[in-house]
C-alpha positions as CSV (number, residue, x, y, z in Angstrom):
1,M,71.1,127.2,161.3
2,S,73.0,129.8,163.1
3,L,72.9,133.4,162.2
4,F,76.7,133.4,161.7
5,D,77.0,130.2,159.6
6,E,77.4,132.3,156.5
7,D,80.5,133.9,157.9
8,V,82.3,130.6,158.1
9,P,84.2,130.0,154.9
10,R,83.2,126.8,153.2
11,K,85.8,124.7,151.5
12,P,84.8,123.3,148.1
13,R,83.8,119.7,148.0
14,T,85.0,118.8,144.5
15,G,86.5,115.5,145.4
16,A,89.8,116.7,143.8
17,I,93.0,116.7,145.7
18,T,95.6,119.1,144.6
19,V,99.2,118.2,145.1
20,G,101.1,120.9,147.0
21,E,97.8,122.4,148.3
22,E,98.1,124.5,151.4
23,L,97.2,122.2,154.3
24,S,97.4,124.7,157.3
25,A,93.7,125.7,156.9
26,L,92.4,122.1,157.1
27,S,91.1,120.6,160.3
28,E,92.4,117.2,161.6
29,T,89.2,115.6,160.3
30,D,89.9,117.2,156.9
31,L,93.5,115.9,157.0
32,A,92.4,112.4,157.9
33,E,89.9,112.4,155.1
34,R,92.5,113.7,152.7
35,I,94.9,110.9,153.7
36,E,92.1,108.3,153.1
37,A,91.2,109.8,149.7
38,L,94.9,109.7,148.8
39,H,95.2,106.0,149.8
40,E,92.1,105.2,147.8
41,E,93.6,106.9,144.7
42,I,96.9,105.1,145.1
43,N,95.1,101.8,145.2
44,R,93.0,102.7,142.2
45,T,96.1,103.7,140.3
46,Q,97.8,100.5,141.3
47,R,94.9,98.4,140.0
48,E,94.9,100.3,136.8
49,L,98.7,99.7,136.4
50,E,98.3,95.9,137.1
51,Q,95.4,95.7,134.6
52,R,97.5,97.3,132.0
53,G,100.4,95.0,132.7
54,N,98.0,92.0,132.4
55,I,96.8,93.3,129.1
56,R,100.3,93.8,127.8
57,D,101.4,90.3,129.0
58,A,98.5,88.7,127.2
59,A,99.2,90.7,124.0
60,N,102.8,89.6,124.2
61,S,102.0,86.0,124.7
62,L,99.5,86.1,121.8
63,F,102.1,87.7,119.3
64,Q,105.0,85.6,120.4
65,K,103.5,82.3,119.2
């Protein structure tokens, strides 16, 4: 550990991505990680939407008999 490591501001690693967050302070690696996290969140959201659609379709078919 360097003597000056404490002078480097550390970005919080909460896992949360804030829409509209200032990006100019992020490194290229941070930006790439952000993009990957956003892709993962989009995929997760799409799966949830599909699941809800399947549940809705199942309920509709059950009650339309």
